[in-house]
N, C-alpha and C positions, 0 to 999 in steps of 0.2 A: 334394635333394642335401645330404649332410653337409658342413659347412664347418669344424667344429671338434669335437674329442673330448677328454675328460678321463677318465683311467683311474685308479681307486683300488684298489690291492691285488689285482690280478689276475695270477696266475702271477708272472712276474719284474718286473711293474710295481707299484711302491708308490704313487707319485704322479707321473703324467706327463700332459702335454697337448700338442697340436699342431694346427695348422690343416691341413685337407685341401683338395686341389684335385680337379677332376673326375677326372684321372688322376694318382695319386701313386705315385712309385717309391720303394721302401724298400731302403736299403742298410745294411750293417753287417757286422761280423765274424761268423763262425760262433758260435752260442751267445749272441749278443748280445740276442736277443729278437724278431727279425723275425717268426718264425713265431707267437710268442705274440701279436703285434699282430694278425695275421690271425685267430687263434683267438678273440681277444676279440670280433670281430664275429660269429663263429659262435655264441659263447656267449650274447651278449645278444639274439640273434634266435631263440633256441630256443622250445620249446613252453611256453606258460603253463599252469601246473598247478593254480592255485587263485585264488579271489577272496575278499575280505573280505565281511562282511555287507552293506555298502553298494555293493559292486561297484567301489569306487574304487581299491583297491590290488590288484595282481596279483603273484603269486609265481612266479619263474622258477627252475627248478633249474639250477644251474651247476656244471660239473665244474671245480673249482678246483685239482685235483691237490695235495691237502694232504700226501700222502706217508705213510710209515710213522711214525705219531706216537710210537711207543715206542722208536724207534732212538735211541741216546744219543750217537752220534758227532756232532761239530760239522760243519756244512756238509753235512748228510746228504741234502738234496734241493736240486738246482740251482735249481729254480724254486719256491721256498717262499714262500707268503704270510706276512705278519706276522699271526699268528693272533689277536692282540688287536685288530687294526684292522678296520674294516668294509670290505666289498667294495662297490664302486659305480662309477658312471660318469655322465658328462654328455655330451650330444651337442647340437650346434646344426645345424639345417637352415635354410639360407638366412638365417643370422644370428639365428634365434630359437631359444631353448631349447625343445626339444620333449620331452625326457625326462631324468629324473634318478633315481637309485636309491641306496638304502642297504642294506648287508648286514643280513640278519636271522638269519644263522646261517652255519655254515661251508660250506654248499652251496646257498645261495639268495640271490636278490636280490628286493627288493620294489620294484615299479614304481609311480610316482605319475603319474597322468594329466597331460598326454597322453604316451603312450609312442611308441616307434618305429612308423611307419605300416605296416611289414611284420612287426610283432611276431607271433610264433607260426608264421611261415612257414619260418624257418630259412635260414641262408646257408651256402653250400658253400665250403670252402677247396680250390681246384683244385691238385692236384699231379699233372700229366698224365703218364700212361704211354702212350707212342706205340703200344705193342702193343695197348692197349685201344682206341685210336682206329681201328686198322686191322682189328679183329676182325670176324668174321661175327656179325651181330646179328639177332634176331627182331623184326619190326615190332610195336610195341605202341601202344595209344591214348595220346595226351598224353605223349609221351616228353620227356626232358630230359637234358642232359649231366651225368654224375655227377662226383664228385671226381677220379677217375682218367682221365676222358675217355671212359669207356664211355657209350654212348648217342649218340655223334656220328653214326653211320650212321642210327640211328633218327630223330633229329631232322631230318637232311638228307632222308631218305625222306618223312617227314611233311610237310615244307615243299614238296618237289617234287611230291608227289602229292595234296597238300591244296589249300587255297585261299590259301596264302601262297607261291606260286612266286616272287613278287617278292623275298622274303627269300632264297630259294635263289639267285636270280640275283645278288643283292648279294654273297653269300658267294662264288659262282663268279667274279664280276668281280674282287673283291679278291684272291682266291686266284691268279688268272691274273696279276694285277699283281705279286704278291710272288714268284711262282714262274713266270717267263716261259715255261719249257719246257712248261707245261700249256696245252692248247688247250680241253679240256672236262672238266668234273667230272660224274660220274654214279654210279649204284649198280647193281650187277648182282645178279640173283636167283640165289642159291646153291641154295636149296631152297624149298619152299612157305613163304612168310612170312619167309624169311631173306634178308638183304641184306648186301652188302659194298661199301665205297667203292672206286671205281676212277677212273682218269683217262686221258685220251687225250693223249699227249705229242707234240710236234712231231717229224715225221720218222718216226714209228712207225705201222705199219698195224694194230697190235693194242693193246688197252687194257692199262694197267699197274695191277695190284692195289695197294691201299694198303699192303699188307705189303712191297712192293718200294720204297716211297718212303723217303726219308731221315727220320730222327727229327725233324729240324727242320721238314721239310715237313708231316709229320703234326701236329706241335705247332701250326704256323700254322693249319692247317685246323680243328683243334679250337677254338682261341681264336676264330677267325672265327665258328664255329658257336655258341659260347657267347654272343658279342656280338650275333649276329643272330637268335637263336632268338625265337620269337613272344612269349614273356614272359621277357625276360632278368632276372636277379636285380637287385635295387635296389642291391646292392653286390657287385661281382665281385672275388674274392680269388684271386690267382694266385701260386703258389710257383715260383721259378726260371723266370721268363717267357722268358729268353733261351736255355734249354737246347737245344743242337743247332741254333741259329739263326745264320745267317751275319751278321756285324756290319753289313754293308751294308744289311740289311733293317731295322735299328733306326730309321733315318731315316724309314721309311715306317710302321712299326708304331706308334711313339710318337704321331705326329699322328693316325693312324687311331683309336686308343683314346681320345685326347683329344677328338676330334670326336664319336665315338659316345657318350661319357659326357655331353658337353654336350647333344647332341641328345635323348638319352633321360632327361636329368636323373638320372643315376646316378653312383655313384663306382666307380672301378676302382683297386685297390691291388695292386701287383705287387712281389715281391722279386727282387733280382738281386745278383750279385757282379761284373758286367761293366762295366768303366769305359767301354767304347765306347757302351753304352746310356746311361750318365750324360751322355756328351757331347751327346746329343740334347736335353738339357734346359738348354742354354746360356741360352735366353730364358725358362726356366720354373724358376728355381732354387728357388722356393717349393714346387715340386712334388716335390722330392727330400727324403725324410725319412731322417735318419741315426739309427740305433738303436745305442746304446752301453750297455755294462754295466760297473758298478763296484761291487765288494763285493756282487755278486749282485743288484743292482737295475738295471733297464733304464731308460734315458731316451730321450726323443724330441726331436729338433731338426731344423729345416729346414736345407738346405744354404745358403740365403740368410742365415739367422741365423749360421751358422758362419763365413761369409765376412765378416760384419760384425765378428767377433771376431778375424779373422786379422791377424797382424802384417805389415803391408804393407812394412815395412823388410826382412823376411826373404824374402818372395816376393810378387810381384804376380800375382793370379789371372788377369789379362789375358794373361800371358806363357805360359800353358800351358793345354791343353784341360781342360775341367771334370772329365772322368773321371780324367785324370792327376793333377789336384790332389787329388781324393778318394783315389785309389789310393796316392798318395805318403804318406799318413798325416798330412799337415800339418793337416787339419781333422777328424781323428778318423774313427771308423767303420771302422777296419781292425784286424787283429790287433795286439796290443800289441808283439810283438817286431819287427814291421815298422815300427811307428811309432817305436820307439826307434832303430832303425837309420837311419831317415831323419833324425831330429833330430840324430844324431851324425855 
């Protein structure tokens, strides 16, 4: 499990570092760099393309989005690396440095052993499309959930009809917990080899196809499938985790993800704009990462650190919910115009 990261000159990050928890929630204004933080993990876990003569250093091709170099206008690329600075990172797993890197060119990083244990396998940034989750899918060997949620039905079918029905049962149990109207989760055969998710709801005599479920319900099912698939990613990266989800579910979703991350010794990072989800981290303030951008450069700070810098004569954080405190703009991580309005 990663406990600390340091990023050098990747997209909108010039020099930033922060501690990570098993489940870290990422908040910040639009364009602050939240997505770039997730993309960072995807970049450093990509395919290794070369080794040196001794086999000690490995080169990883990285999409740094350098932009159109010949364009003369100032501020011509929002997420522009400092071209004269090296690209690199450092990560700690369980308190020990396991990888460090230095840029060797505009599109590559050289790794020095030991590198990340999942190096070369790639990490997916999930931006789930509910329509993909509910689509008809053809069963394939060794399925996995893709970035958009496609493959959810394939994974569920593989677990149900393979030798990991215990994982399917865990998904179904948690799904019924978060969506009490659901009595049973199953898959119907549409055509030879083609399956589609369906549920049996309380009080209905016929099954309901996944296409008829709300976006939030489909999102919950996809996230549960990602978390419980036979070989979950070592780092799960989720964009807009709360999309379409009722706020009352957050008090269940946050502990579930925290528990799964600890049990499986993985990290889960999720972005959100929802203050109600932040409220669920009252006892886990170090798990909320605030991303801010100034002069085109993104920074990383935990909510706990922000609270340490807060002027308690202006506001006492115990007097308002955690999400409201963040949303107010008093601790940063909100659009600038909102922050100014609050201060005045």
